[in-house]
N, C-alpha and C positions, 0 to 999 in steps of 0.2 A: 395441140389444142388450138382450135380456130379462134381468131379474135372475133369479138362481137360484130364488128363492121363487115365481116365476111359471111355472116349468117343471113338467112332470109329474114324479112321483117317479123314473120310469125315466130320463128325459132328464137330470134333475139328477144322478143317480147316475153316469151315463156321463161327464158333464163333470167331476165331482169326482174320479173315479178314472182319468181319461184320463192316461196317462204323458206328461209334458212334459219334454223334455230341456232342460237349461240349460247354457250355455257361458260361460266367463269372457271370451272374446273372439270376435270374428267375423273370419274370414279375408277379406282384401280385397286384390286385386291391381289396381292401376290399369292402364289400357291403355297399352301401350308406344308406340303410334302412333294417329293419329286413326281413328275408326270407319270413315270413308270409305276407309281403306287396310287395314282389318282383315277377317278372315274371321269371320263370326258363325254360330253354331249355335243351334238351338232345342231346348229340353228342357222337357217338360211333365209334370205329375202328373195329367193328365186321364184316364189309363187308356185311351189310344188304341192301336189296332193296325190294320194293313193287312188288308183283307178276305182271308181265307184263312190268316192267321197265327193262332197260338193266342191266344185271348182271355185277359185277366187273370182270375184266379180269386179267390174270396173264401175266405180261410183264417182260420178263427176263432182260430187261435193267434197271429195277428199281422199277417196280410195278405200279399199277393203282392208281394214286393220285387224281382221280376224286371223287366226292361225290354224294350221292343220298339223296333226300328229302323223308321223311316218315311223312305223315300227322298223327298227334296224334290220330285221330279217327280210324286209320287203324286197323282192327281186326288182332290179332296175326296170324291167319291162312293165312293171305295174305302177311306176311312178310317172305322173304326167305333169306338164307345166302349163298353168293357165295364167301366168303373168302376162298382163296386157299393158303395153306402153307403145306410143307411136314410134319411138326410136329403138325398140328392142328387137334383137335378132336372136332367135331360138336355135340357130344352126349348131353352135358348139354343144349345147345341151343334148340335142338329138344325136350328135356324134358320140358323145361321151358324158354320161351323167355326172361323172366325177369332177367336171369343171365347176359345178355348183353344189353338188351333194357328194363329197368324196368318200362314200361308204367303203368302196374297195380299198382305197388308200388307208383309211383309218383301221380297217380290219387287218391289213398288212402290218401296220405299225403296232397294233395290239399283239399280233402273232410274234413279232420280233421283240416284244417286251418294252417298246418305247412308251406305250400307253398302258396303264394298269388295267382298266376296264372300260368298256364302251357302254354308255347308257342304253337302255332298251328302246328308247324313243328319240327320234330327231324331231325338230319343230320347224315349220315353214311359215313364213309371212310373205306378203307381197310387197316388193319394194316399190319405189317411185310413188310413195304416198304424198299427196299434196298437203294433207293435214295429218301429221303424225300424233296429234294429241291423244286420240283414243288408244293408240298403241302404247304411248308413254304412260298413260294413267290407268289403263284397264288391261288390255290383252298382254302387253309386255310383262307386267307384274304377275299376271296369272301364270305365264310360262315360267317365270323365275321361281315362283312358289312350287310349281310342279318339278322343276329341276332340283330344287333344294330337297323336296320330299323324296326324290329318287336317289339322293346322296351324291349328286353331281358336284364335282369340285372344280371343273374347268369346262369352258365352252369354246368351241371353234365356231366363229361366225363367218359365214360365206355370203358374199353379195350375189346380186342378180347376175 
């Protein structure tokens, strides 16, 4: 990790002024039953969407805090990445979608009995939000309610 004094003035200013939320505690809920008997969902901040759906947009006032639904049966060739960030490299995603949306790996784990069931839908947000309040107060809870309604007991979170 580079030291601040080795960065360009612009990069240094962005990092120094980036809003960082701090919490007194971290919520944690242990699984009530083994993963092999649980339903698992996938949530990513990689800015992914299904071909034909609206892409994520870059909003200079804080970012796009909306979410996209990705049905688990969607072929990798139909999943696109519209994540936008000045320092973001899409190369790994284009080579193997599983680096951000490990659908194939989760299906393999399900077939081996490591995961009980896979939720029918994955969810995608766009990472690098300068203002995450809308995600915290609106869209995040919406997805949480959808996951609960679908009987999801565990969620794998994957970053950008």
